[in-house]
Structure formats: C-alpha cells, structure tokens
All heavy atoms as an XYZ file, in Angstrom:
777
protein
N      -0.219     18.951    -12.027
C      -0.158     17.832    -11.108
C       0.556     18.271     -9.837
O       1.655     18.810     -9.886
C       0.587     16.674    -11.772
C       1.014     15.599    -10.819
S       1.970     14.263    -11.576
C       3.457     15.089    -12.063
N      -0.077     18.052     -8.711
C       0.539     18.344     -7.421
C       0.914     17.032     -6.758
O       0.236     16.019     -6.933
C      -0.426     19.128     -6.549
N       1.990     17.049     -6.005
C       2.451     15.847     -5.316
C       2.348     16.035     -3.814
O       2.523     17.129     -3.300
C       3.903     15.534     -5.690
C       4.194     15.262     -7.159
C       5.683     15.057     -7.371
C       3.414     14.058     -7.642
N       2.062     14.934     -3.131
C       2.030     14.909     -1.670
C       3.099     13.939     -1.210
O       3.138     12.784     -1.657
C       0.649     14.448     -1.154
C       0.671     14.250      0.351
C      -0.419     15.446     -1.540
N       3.977     14.388     -0.327
C       5.015     13.519      0.225
C       4.380     12.550      1.223
O       3.634     12.959      2.115
C       6.091     14.345      0.908
O       7.090     13.488      1.435
N       4.677     11.274      1.045
C       4.099     10.239      1.897
C       5.102      9.779      2.957
O       4.755      9.600      4.117
C       3.626      9.042      1.034
C       3.099      7.911      1.892
C       2.578      9.491      0.040
N       6.353      9.564      2.543
C       7.393      9.127      3.474
C       8.749      9.259      2.788
O       8.827      9.661      1.628
C       7.158      7.690      3.929
S       7.328      6.452      2.614
N       9.786      8.888      3.481
C      11.137      8.840      2.930
C      11.433      7.395      2.505
O      10.939      6.441      3.110
C      12.178      9.296      3.958
C      11.987     10.724      4.415
C      12.234     11.685      3.278
C      12.149     13.129      3.742
N      12.155     14.060      2.636
N      12.237      7.246      1.475
C      12.525      5.903      0.955
C      13.155      5.002      2.009
O      12.863      3.805      2.053
C      13.442      5.974     -0.275
O      14.633      6.704      0.057
C      12.741      6.628     -1.452
N      13.985      5.552      2.880
C      14.658      4.709      3.876
C      13.744      4.273      5.025
O      14.148      3.496      5.886
C      15.913      5.387      4.416
C      15.645      6.675      5.175
O      14.462      7.084      5.306
O      16.620      7.288      5.648
N      12.491      4.736      5.021
C      11.544      4.314      6.053
C      10.882      2.972      5.729
O      10.218      2.392      6.588
C      10.456      5.370      6.239
C      10.951      6.680      6.825
C       9.831      7.679      6.984
O       9.154      7.638      8.041
O       9.619      8.484      6.054
N      11.043      2.496      4.481
C      10.391      1.257      4.058
C      11.443      0.348      3.430
O      11.847      0.548      2.282
C       9.254      1.520      3.052
C       8.434      0.257      2.836
C       8.362      2.662      3.488
N      11.886     -0.641      4.179
C      12.899     -1.579      3.686
C      12.310     -2.475      2.597
O      11.086     -2.687      2.556
C      13.417     -2.430      4.847
N      13.131     -3.013      1.714
C      12.624     -3.945      0.699
C      11.849     -5.097      1.338
O      12.279     -5.672      2.336
C      13.895     -4.442      0.006
C      14.876     -3.318      0.195
C      14.560     -2.771      1.561
N      10.679     -5.384      0.766
C       9.834     -6.459      1.287
C       8.992     -6.063      2.480
O       8.310     -6.893      3.068
N       8.996     -4.785      2.828
C       8.270     -4.303      4.003
C       7.208     -3.279      3.596
O       7.118     -2.874      2.448
C       9.240     -3.674      5.007
C      10.281     -4.636      5.545
C       9.695     -5.731      6.413
O       8.711     -5.467      7.134
O      10.220     -6.851      6.371
N       6.422     -2.867      4.590
C       5.393     -1.851      4.364
C       5.413     -0.851      5.509
O       5.995     -1.099      6.559
C       4.011     -2.498      4.261
O       3.661     -3.125      5.478
N       4.747      0.276      5.288
C       4.651      1.334      6.287
C       3.262      1.931      6.210
O       2.804      2.302      5.120
C       5.700      2.422      6.002
C       5.656      3.673      6.877
C       6.099      3.334      8.299
C       6.543      4.764      6.272
N       2.599      2.023      7.351
C       1.293      2.691      7.421
C       1.545      4.172      7.634
O       2.313      4.572      8.516
C       0.470      2.109      8.568
C      -0.906      2.749      8.709
C      -1.652      2.140      9.900
N      -2.782      2.924     10.276
C      -4.045      2.661      9.914
N      -4.302      1.612      9.175
N      -5.035      3.449     10.295
N       0.864      4.988      6.821
C       1.051      6.435      6.871
C      -0.309      7.103      6.956
O      -1.244      6.715      6.250
C       1.798      6.932      5.610
C       1.956      8.432      5.638
C       3.137      6.251      5.465
N      -0.418      8.086      7.826
C      -1.648      8.866      7.930
C      -1.341     10.314      7.558
O      -0.469     10.942      8.157
C      -2.225      8.757      9.336
C      -2.666      7.327      9.640
C      -3.429      7.193     10.941
O      -4.000      8.196     11.391
O      -3.443      6.076     11.473
N      -2.046     10.777      6.532
C      -1.867     12.131      6.017
C      -3.239     12.790      6.003
O      -4.218     12.188      5.543
C      -1.285     12.109      4.594
C       0.093     11.443      4.599
C      -1.206     13.507      4.020
C       0.645     11.207      3.214
N      -3.302     14.015      6.478
C      -4.578     14.726      6.518
C      -5.213     14.773      5.130
O      -4.561     15.067      4.129
C      -4.367     16.147      7.049
C      -5.663     16.889      7.265
C      -5.461     18.257      7.887
O      -4.458     18.463      8.593
O      -6.323     19.120      7.654
N      -6.504     14.461      5.088
C      -7.242     14.496      3.835
C      -7.231     13.188      3.064
O      -7.854     13.093      2.005
N      -6.540     12.181      3.570
C      -6.462     10.867      2.918
C      -6.834      9.788      3.919
O      -6.633      9.950      5.128
C      -5.027     10.589      2.427
C      -4.625     11.443      1.266
C      -4.094     12.710      1.459
C      -4.781     10.984     -0.040
C      -3.722     13.506      0.393
C      -4.408     11.768     -1.115
C      -3.882     13.027     -0.893
O      -3.522     13.816     -1.957
N      -7.324      8.648      3.416
C      -7.488      7.517      4.322
C      -6.094      7.020      4.719
O      -5.093      7.442      4.120
C      -8.222      6.481      3.453
C      -7.838      6.823      2.060
C      -7.680      8.330      2.038
N      -6.010      6.141      5.687
C      -4.712      5.551      6.035
C      -4.136      4.893      4.782
O      -4.848      4.232      4.025
C      -4.878      4.534      7.150
N      -2.851      5.109      4.547
C      -2.183      4.586      3.361
C      -1.162      3.525      3.746
O      -0.561      3.592      4.815
C      -1.474      5.719      2.610
C      -2.347      6.880      2.146
C      -1.483      8.001      1.582
C      -3.372      6.405      1.131
N      -0.966      2.570      2.839
C       0.073      1.555      3.002
C       1.106      1.782      1.907
O       0.777      1.797      0.727
C      -0.520      0.160      2.882
N       2.351      1.978      2.321
C       3.462      2.142      1.385
C       4.235      0.833      1.379
O       4.631      0.337      2.437
C       4.390      3.301      1.803
C       5.509      3.485      0.791
C       3.610      4.585      2.001
N       4.437      0.267      0.195
C       5.156     -0.997      0.053
C       6.427     -0.777     -0.754
O       6.437     -0.013     -1.720
C       4.299     -2.033     -0.685
C       3.086     -2.458      0.083
C       1.878     -1.812     -0.109
C       3.149     -3.502      0.983
C       0.748     -2.197      0.589
C       2.029     -3.897      1.687
C       0.827     -3.238      1.500
N       7.487     -1.474     -0.360
C       8.736     -1.498     -1.107
C       8.871     -2.917     -1.648
O       9.150     -3.851     -0.901
C       9.909     -1.138     -0.204
C      11.246     -1.151     -0.920
O      11.420     -1.793     -1.955
N      12.205     -0.452     -0.350
N       8.622     -3.084     -2.954
C       8.734     -4.385     -3.599
C       9.934     -4.313     -4.535
O       9.884     -3.626     -5.561
C       7.444     -4.742     -4.378
C       7.597     -6.076     -5.087
C       6.241     -4.750     -3.448
N      11.018     -4.965     -4.149
C      12.249     -4.967     -4.956
C      12.706     -3.546     -5.281
O      13.048     -3.225     -6.419
C      12.052     -5.779     -6.241
C      11.731     -7.239     -5.953
O      12.263     -7.784     -4.964
O      10.938     -7.821     -6.718
N      12.691     -2.697     -4.276
C      13.109     -1.290     -4.383
C      12.244     -0.461     -5.323
O      12.669      0.566     -5.833
C      14.588     -1.187     -4.752
C      15.466     -1.646     -3.615
O      15.281     -1.237     -2.469
N      16.419     -2.514     -3.914
N      11.013     -0.893     -5.519
C      10.009     -0.101     -6.226
C       8.891      0.167     -5.225
O       8.465     -0.737     -4.506
C       9.477     -0.865     -7.440
C       8.629     -0.028     -8.354
C       8.259     -0.742     -9.645
O       8.727     -1.864     -9.884
O       7.465     -0.164    -10.408
N       8.412      1.399     -5.177
C       7.448      1.800     -4.156
C       6.032      1.842     -4.723
O       5.808      2.283     -5.845
C       7.824      3.157     -3.566
C       9.147      3.087     -2.851
C      10.344      3.266     -3.544
C       9.213      2.794     -1.502
C      11.566      3.160     -2.898
C      10.426      2.681     -0.849
C      11.600      2.872     -1.546
O      12.808      2.748     -0.909
N       5.081      1.370     -3.900
C       3.672      1.353     -4.259
C       2.880      1.864     -3.066
O       3.232      1.582     -1.912
C       3.210     -0.064     -4.615
C       3.967     -0.646     -5.772
C       5.101     -1.406     -5.566
C       3.561     -0.393     -7.070
C       5.817     -1.914     -6.627
C       4.261     -0.903     -8.147
C       5.397     -1.668     -7.925
N       1.796      2.584     -3.346
C       0.939      3.117     -2.282
C      -0.496      2.726     -2.595
O      -0.986      2.949     -3.698
C       1.068      4.643     -2.148
C       0.127      5.169     -1.067
C       2.512      5.041     -1.852
N      -1.156      2.101     -1.608
C      -2.566      1.729     -1.711
C      -3.253      2.121     -0.405
O      -2.590      2.399      0.593
C      -2.767      0.218     -1.988
C      -2.259     -0.640     -0.823
C      -2.081     -0.189     -3.284
C      -2.534     -2.144     -0.982
N      -4.582      2.138     -0.417
C      -5.293      2.339      0.847
C      -4.936      1.200      1.787
O      -4.842      0.042      1.372
C      -6.804      2.375      0.621
C      -7.291      3.697      0.033
O      -6.496      4.650     -0.044
O      -8.474      3.763     -0.345
N      -4.727      1.514      3.047
C      -4.276      0.513      4.016
C      -5.402     -0.370      4.533
O      -5.174     -1.524      4.852
C      -3.584      1.199      5.195
C      -3.074      0.195      6.215
O      -2.326     -0.724      5.830
O      -3.442      0.313      7.396
N      -6.606      0.133      4.625
C      -7.702     -0.633      5.219
C      -8.278     -1.596      4.186
O      -8.697     -1.187      3.105
C      -8.803      0.301      5.749
O      -8.204      1.212      6.678
C      -9.894     -0.486      6.457
N      -8.318     -2.868      4.519
C      -8.833     -3.907      3.630
C     -10.253     -3.572      3.185
O     -11.066     -3.111      3.992
C      -8.818     -5.251      4.360
S      -9.456     -6.629      3.386
N     -10.556     -3.826      1.919
C     -11.897     -3.548      1.407
C     -12.931     -4.525      1.939
O     -14.128     -4.282      1.825
C     -11.929     -3.600     -0.133
O     -11.483     -4.887     -0.581
C     -11.069     -2.507     -0.742
N     -12.497     -5.607      2.548
C     -13.430     -6.596      3.085
C     -13.745     -6.332      4.553
O     -14.830     -6.644      5.020
C     -12.866     -8.010      2.919
C     -13.681     -9.052      3.610
N     -13.299     -9.612      4.806
C     -14.861     -9.620      3.294
C     -14.218    -10.490      5.186
N     -15.172    -10.518      4.280
N     -12.801     -5.794      5.298
C     -12.996     -5.550      6.725
C     -12.216     -4.316      7.132
O     -11.813     -3.526      6.297
N     -12.001     -4.148      8.388
C     -11.316     -2.963      8.888
C      -9.852     -3.232      9.251
O      -9.250     -2.487      9.997
C     -12.060     -2.411     10.112
C     -13.448     -1.884      9.793
C     -13.414     -0.717      8.823
O     -12.628      0.218      9.020
O     -14.190     -0.758      7.846
N      -9.270     -4.287      8.710
C      -7.892     -4.655      9.038
C      -6.893     -3.778      8.298
O      -7.134     -3.346      7.172
C      -7.657     -6.115      8.687
N      -5.757     -3.561      8.931
C      -4.649     -2.840      8.303
C      -3.828     -3.817      7.477
O      -3.307     -4.805      7.989
C      -3.756     -2.215      9.372
O      -2.558     -1.737      8.797
N      -3.703     -3.528      6.178
C      -2.910     -4.408      5.317
C      -1.429     -4.357      5.666
O      -0.700     -5.303      5.377
C      -3.142     -4.059      3.854
C      -4.555     -4.358      3.346
C      -4.687     -3.942      1.889
C      -4.913     -5.821      3.522
N      -0.984     -3.304      6.313
C       0.414     -3.241      6.742
C       0.732     -4.307      7.791
O       1.893     -4.630      8.006
C       0.751     -1.852      7.277
S       1.008     -0.653      5.959
N      -0.294     -4.862      8.423
C      -0.088     -5.946      9.391
C      -0.070     -7.316      8.711
O       0.131     -8.327      9.362
C      -1.200     -5.935     10.451
C      -1.121     -4.719     11.353
O      -0.020     -4.139     11.479
O      -2.160     -4.342     11.924
N      -0.293     -7.342      7.393
C      -0.376     -8.599      6.669
C       0.967     -9.067      6.132
O       1.954     -8.328      6.117
N       0.982    -10.311      5.673
C       2.172    -10.911      5.077
C       2.333    -10.418      3.641
O       1.356    -10.298      2.902
C       2.056    -12.436      5.075
C       2.030    -13.055      6.469
C       3.347    -12.904      7.201
O       4.412    -13.035      6.566
O       3.310    -12.644      8.421
N       3.582    -10.161      3.252
C       3.907     -9.711      1.902
C       4.713    -10.811      1.226
O       5.725    -11.266      1.771
C       4.725     -8.405      1.943
C       3.947     -7.313      2.660
C       5.132     -7.979      0.535
C       4.788     -6.107      3.035
N       4.240    -11.231      0.049
C       4.949    -12.282     -0.677
C       4.598    -12.203     -2.167
O       3.425    -12.054     -2.527
C       4.555    -13.653     -0.131
C       5.321    -14.796     -0.728
C       4.957    -16.131     -0.110
O       4.345    -16.171      0.970
O       5.292    -17.140     -0.734
N       5.603    -12.301     -3.009
C       5.410    -12.335     -4.463
C       4.567    -11.171     -4.975
O       3.698    -11.348     -5.831
C       4.778    -13.658     -4.894
C       5.669    -14.860     -4.597
O       6.906    -14.695     -4.661
O       5.126    -15.929     -4.313
N       4.795     -9.968     -4.457
C       4.062     -8.796     -4.935
C       2.625     -8.727     -4.466
O       1.831     -7.966     -5.010
N       2.295     -9.539     -3.451
C       0.939     -9.563     -2.903
C       0.990     -9.310     -1.407
O       1.985     -9.597     -0.747
C       0.281    -10.919     -3.149
C       0.169    -11.290     -4.600
C      -0.386    -12.689     -4.800
O      -0.890    -13.319     -3.873
N      -0.295    -13.182     -6.019
N      -0.112     -8.788     -0.887
C      -0.254     -8.625      0.560
C      -1.501     -9.388      0.987
O      -2.524     -9.363      0.306
C      -0.321     -7.138      0.982
C      -1.505     -6.418      0.380
C      -0.314     -7.007      2.505
N      -1.368    -10.084      2.112
C      -2.479    -10.877      2.641
C      -3.076    -10.173      3.842
O      -2.355     -9.794      4.771
C      -1.978    -12.266      3.050
C      -3.068    -13.174      3.567
C      -2.536    -14.542      3.909
O      -1.904    -14.674      4.982
O      -2.736    -15.456      3.105
N      -4.380     -9.980      3.827
C      -5.067     -9.359      4.948
C      -4.898    -10.238      6.186
O      -5.119    -11.450      6.120
C      -6.552     -9.186      4.612
S      -7.503     -8.535      6.005
N      -4.535     -9.649      7.324
C      -4.316    -10.450      8.527
C      -5.593    -10.988      9.167
O      -5.526    -11.872     10.010
C      -3.605     -9.472      9.470
C      -4.064     -8.131      9.034
C      -4.241     -8.233      7.542
N      -6.760    -10.495      8.780
C      -8.006    -10.953      9.403
C      -8.616    -12.160      8.722
O      -8.942    -13.137      9.363
C      -9.027     -9.831      9.440
C      -8.796     -8.816     10.518
C      -7.676     -8.657     11.282
C      -9.705     -7.800     10.922
N      -7.822     -7.614     12.129
C      -9.071     -7.055     11.943
C     -10.968     -7.442     10.520
C      -9.674     -5.991     12.570
C     -11.577     -6.364     11.145
C     -10.931     -5.658     12.160
N      -8.811    -12.077      7.398
C      -9.532    -13.146      6.708
C      -8.751    -13.733      5.541
O      -9.320    -14.443      4.718
C     -10.893    -12.638      6.206
C     -11.771    -12.177      7.317
N     -12.129    -10.852      7.475
C     -12.347    -12.846      8.337
C     -12.893    -10.739      8.555
N     -13.045    -11.929      9.091
N      -7.470    -13.407      5.439
C      -6.557    -13.983      4.456
C      -6.843    -13.625      3.003
O      -6.354    -14.295      2.095
C      -6.462    -15.498      4.620
C      -6.084    -15.875      6.037
O      -6.918    -16.349      6.783
N      -4.852    -15.622      6.415
N      -7.634    -12.599      2.755
C      -7.797    -12.121      1.382
C      -6.452    -11.592      0.908
O      -5.672    -11.051      1.687
C      -8.854    -11.028      1.318
N      -6.167    -11.769     -0.372
C      -4.901    -11.299     -0.936
C      -5.161    -10.236     -1.995
O      -6.131    -10.315     -2.734
C      -4.118    -12.464     -1.523
C      -3.734    -13.500     -0.465
C      -2.896    -14.612     -1.034
N      -1.538    -14.201     -1.336
C      -0.554    -14.068     -0.442
N      -0.782    -14.319      0.820
N       0.645    -13.706     -0.819
N      -4.255     -9.256     -2.033
C      -4.342     -8.165     -2.992
C      -3.014     -8.025     -3.721
O      -1.947     -8.194     -3.125
C      -4.634     -6.837     -2.282
C      -5.953     -6.798     -1.581
C      -6.064     -7.200     -0.257
C      -7.098     -6.375     -2.245
C      -7.285     -7.174      0.401
C      -8.321     -6.342     -1.598
C      -8.419     -6.750     -0.274
N      -3.085     -7.667     -5.005
C      -1.896     -7.315     -5.772
C      -1.446     -5.929     -5.300
O      -2.238     -4.980     -5.320
C      -2.219     -7.311     -7.265
S      -0.832     -6.749     -8.274
N      -0.220     -5.828     -4.867
C       0.289     -4.552     -4.362
C       0.375     -3.522     -5.485
O       0.093     -2.347     -5.277
C       1.657     -4.754     -3.674
C       1.458     -5.549     -2.371
C       2.352     -3.422     -3.422
C       2.746     -6.006     -1.719
N       0.737     -3.938     -6.690
C       0.903     -3.002     -7.806
C      -0.424     -2.457     -8.318
O      -0.551     -1.274     -8.580
C       1.645     -3.681     -8.953
C       3.073     -4.003     -8.625
C       3.768     -4.667     -9.784
C       5.193     -5.011     -9.403
N       5.937     -5.586    -10.528
N      -1.423     -3.336     -8.461
C      -2.687     -2.910     -9.084
C      -3.820     -2.700     -8.091
O      -4.829     -2.097     -8.427
C      -3.133     -3.956    -10.103
O      -3.556     -5.149     -9.445
N      -3.684     -3.244     -6.867
C      -4.754     -3.169     -5.874
C      -5.830     -4.225     -6.066
O      -6.747     -4.338     -5.261
N      -5.724     -5.029     -7.124
C      -6.744     -6.026     -7.459
C      -6.913     -7.044     -6.333
O      -5.941     -7.547     -5.777
C      -6.360     -6.752     -8.741
C      -7.362     -7.787     -9.178
C      -6.952     -8.459    -10.464
C      -7.978     -9.511    -10.843
N      -7.593    -10.200    -12.079
N      -8.176     -7.323     -5.988
C      -8.483     -8.392     -5.022
C      -8.229     -9.721     -5.724
O      -8.794     -9.985     -6.784
C      -9.927     -8.294     -4.560
N      -7.380    -10.555     -5.148
C      -6.983    -11.807     -5.782
C      -7.677    -13.025     -5.215
O      -7.781    -14.045     -5.906
C      -5.457    -11.985     -5.671
C      -4.627    -10.870     -6.300
C      -3.163    -11.039     -5.940
C      -4.834    -10.841     -7.804
N      -8.112    -12.956     -3.958
C      -8.757    -14.105     -3.326
C      -9.950    -13.662     -2.484
O      -9.983    -12.556     -1.958
C      -7.786    -14.901     -2.424
O      -7.314    -14.051     -1.382
C      -6.606    -15.453     -3.213
N     -10.897    -14.557     -2.396
C     -12.070    -14.372     -1.551
C     -11.620    -14.370     -0.096
O     -10.650    -15.048      0.229
C     -13.047    -15.532     -1.827
C     -14.398    -15.326     -1.238
C     -15.296    -14.453     -1.819
C     -14.765    -15.982     -0.081
C     -16.548    -14.245     -1.272
C     -16.007    -15.784      0.479
C     -16.898    -14.920     -0.114
N     -12.214    -13.646      0.816
C     -13.511    -13.017      0.721
C     -13.507    -11.610      0.115
O     -14.563    -11.031     -0.078
C     -14.002    -12.985      2.161
C     -12.759    -12.850      2.964
C     -11.720    -13.644      2.202
N     -12.348    -11.046     -0.187
C     -12.327     -9.709     -0.791
C     -12.721     -9.800     -2.257
O     -12.247    -10.677     -2.977
C     -10.947     -9.090     -0.654
N     -13.578     -8.902     -2.684
C     -13.969     -8.830     -4.092
C     -13.724     -7.433     -4.669
O     -13.630     -7.277     -5.873
C     -15.445     -9.254     -4.310
C     -15.620    -10.725     -3.993
C     -16.391     -8.413     -3.488
N     -13.613     -6.445     -3.806
C     -13.355     -5.072     -4.242
C     -11.864     -4.782     -4.190
O     -11.181     -5.196     -3.246
C     -14.098     -4.071     -3.363
C     -15.620     -4.182     -3.358
C     -16.213     -3.219     -2.335
C     -16.176     -3.906     -4.750
N     -11.337     -4.059     -5.174
C      -9.909     -3.748     -5.175
C      -9.564     -2.668     -4.149
O     -10.425     -1.919     -3.693
C      -9.666     -3.232     -6.587
C     -10.978     -2.633     -6.980
C     -12.036     -3.507     -6.327
N      -8.293     -2.601     -3.810
C      -7.763     -1.510     -3.005
C      -7.511     -0.326     -3.937
O      -7.081     -0.513     -5.078
C      -6.429     -1.908     -2.362
C      -6.538     -2.959     -1.280
C      -7.362     -2.503     -0.108
O      -8.379     -3.111      0.198
N      -6.962     -1.449      0.548
N      -7.754      0.880     -3.454
C      -7.416      2.065     -4.246
C      -5.899      2.184     -4.309
O      -5.205      2.003     -3.290
C      -8.011      3.328     -3.624
C      -7.671      4.563     -4.423
C      -8.316      5.808     -3.898
C      -7.860      6.968     -4.779
N      -8.427      8.218     -4.381
N      -5.387      2.469     -5.488
C      -3.947      2.659     -5.673
C      -3.671      4.127     -5.989
O      -4.563      4.871     -6.406
C      -3.412      1.787     -6.822
O      -4.083      2.161     -8.028
C      -3.616      0.305     -6.540
N      -2.426      4.513     -5.819
C      -2.001      5.891     -6.079
C      -0.790      5.873     -6.999
O       0.044      4.975     -6.921
C      -1.632      6.590     -4.759
C      -2.806      6.696     -3.816
C      -3.158      5.627     -2.991
C      -3.589      7.836     -3.782
C      -4.263      5.710     -2.147
C      -4.690      7.933     -2.932
C      -5.017      6.853     -2.118
O      -6.109      6.939     -1.290
N      -0.705      6.889     -7.865
C       0.465      7.037     -8.724
C       1.611      7.538     -7.852
O       1.471      8.547     -7.151
C       0.178      8.019     -9.879
C       1.429      8.245    -10.714
C      -0.962      7.492    -10.739
N       2.727      6.803     -7.900
C       3.869      7.090     -7.030
C       5.008      7.698     -7.846
O       5.297      7.260     -8.964
C       4.353      5.799     -6.332
C       5.627      6.052     -5.534
C       3.256      5.236     -5.444
N       5.646      8.690     -7.248
C       6.849      9.311     -7.810
C       7.904      9.296     -6.713
O       7.614      9.701     -5.585
C       6.590     10.760     -8.221
C       5.480     10.909     -9.206
N       5.674     10.843    -10.556
C       4.149     11.109     -9.016
C       4.511     11.002    -11.169
N       3.569     11.159    -10.252
N       9.094      8.821     -7.040
C      10.204      8.895     -6.097
C      11.063     10.058     -6.538
O      11.608     10.073     -7.646
C      11.004      7.568     -6.062
C      12.198      7.708     -5.119
C      10.111      6.421     -5.621
N      11.155     11.048     -5.671
C      11.937     12.261     -5.933
C      13.062     12.325     -4.914
O      12.822     12.696     -3.763
C      11.049     13.512     -5.834
C       9.949     13.496     -6.883
O      10.251     13.394     -8.065
N       8.695     13.561     -6.464
N      14.244     11.937     -5.340
C      15.367     11.861     -4.400
C      15.059     10.792     -3.367
O      14.906      9.623     -3.708
N      14.929     11.197     -2.102
C      14.626     10.232     -1.035
C      13.165     10.319     -0.572
O      12.798      9.751      0.447
C      15.561     10.423      0.149
C      15.357     11.754      0.858
O      14.681     12.654      0.304
O      15.880     11.910      1.974
N      12.328     11.002     -1.352
C      10.929     11.194     -0.974
C      10.006     10.330     -1.840
O      10.125     10.297     -3.064
C      10.537     12.661     -1.141
O       9.196     12.877     -0.751
N       9.094      9.612     -1.176
C       8.047      8.857     -1.884
C       6.824      9.767     -1.900
O       6.292     10.132     -0.848
C       7.731      7.526     -1.172
C       6.597      6.800     -1.880
C       8.970      6.655     -1.079
N       6.391     10.150     -3.094
C       5.286     11.096     -3.265
C       4.154     10.434     -4.061
O       4.396      9.509     -4.850
C       5.748     12.335     -4.029
C       6.935     13.034     -3.383
O       7.107     12.920     -2.157
O       7.673     13.697     -4.114
N       2.939     10.938     -3.873
C       1.814     10.483     -4.667
C       1.147     11.672     -5.341
O       1.238     12.799     -4.858
C       0.756      9.714     -3.824
C       0.219     10.570     -2.665
C       1.314      8.380     -3.342
C      -0.953      9.942     -1.912
N       0.481     11.387     -6.487
C      -0.308     12.425     -7.159
C      -1.510     12.770     -6.302
O      -2.087     11.902     -5.648
C      -0.833     11.913     -8.505
C       0.215     11.888     -9.589
O       1.306     12.475     -9.399
O      -0.031     11.267    -10.627
N      -1.919     14.030     -6.344
C      -3.129     14.427     -5.643
C      -4.312     14.382     -6.572
O      -4.191     14.291     -7.761
C      -2.997     15.848     -5.071
O      -2.704     16.746     -6.137
C      -1.939     15.901     -4.019
C-alpha cells in the first residue's frame, strides 16, 4: 500500500473543508468532521460544482448549486437531484499529515 499526502491536519479546521489538487487525481475535498478526516472527490456527481463551497452539517455536505446532499463519510448521495455517490478515499493520519491510499 502506498500513501499520497493530501494536506496537513492544521489546514482543515473542525467543521470545515479544503479543496486539494494533486497530480493524477481529480480535485479532492478534505473534510474535518469532529477531528476525523475524510476525503472525497470534490466535484458534485450531479454538476460541476465544488463541494468545498457547500454547507457542512451533521456529517453531510450540500452542493452549492442544486442542494443535493452527500454523506461525507460514505460519499452516498442522500438527496435528489444527485443519485450517484461521491468517490471516497481511505484516509490515514500520520502525525500531522492527512494521507490517502493510492
């Protein structure tokens, strides 16, 4: 298993998100939910909106364009108009680094 560093833990405050662009990956959204980190694809599966621009509440993120909601932990589409899930990544926190499996 190889890991790719996505960001530092102090770059994402609790309840916030960070858009990250890494070569070879689509734009990623890093979320800090109660000091637990999650990484999903940033671009909404329904449109081209950045989920990092959306509202975060109760472990969900709302797309800023059409109000579709996704579970941050599982990527599951929770409300219409989105029906396809967001891709999720296995996250490892190593010291102050948020890493994902390749």
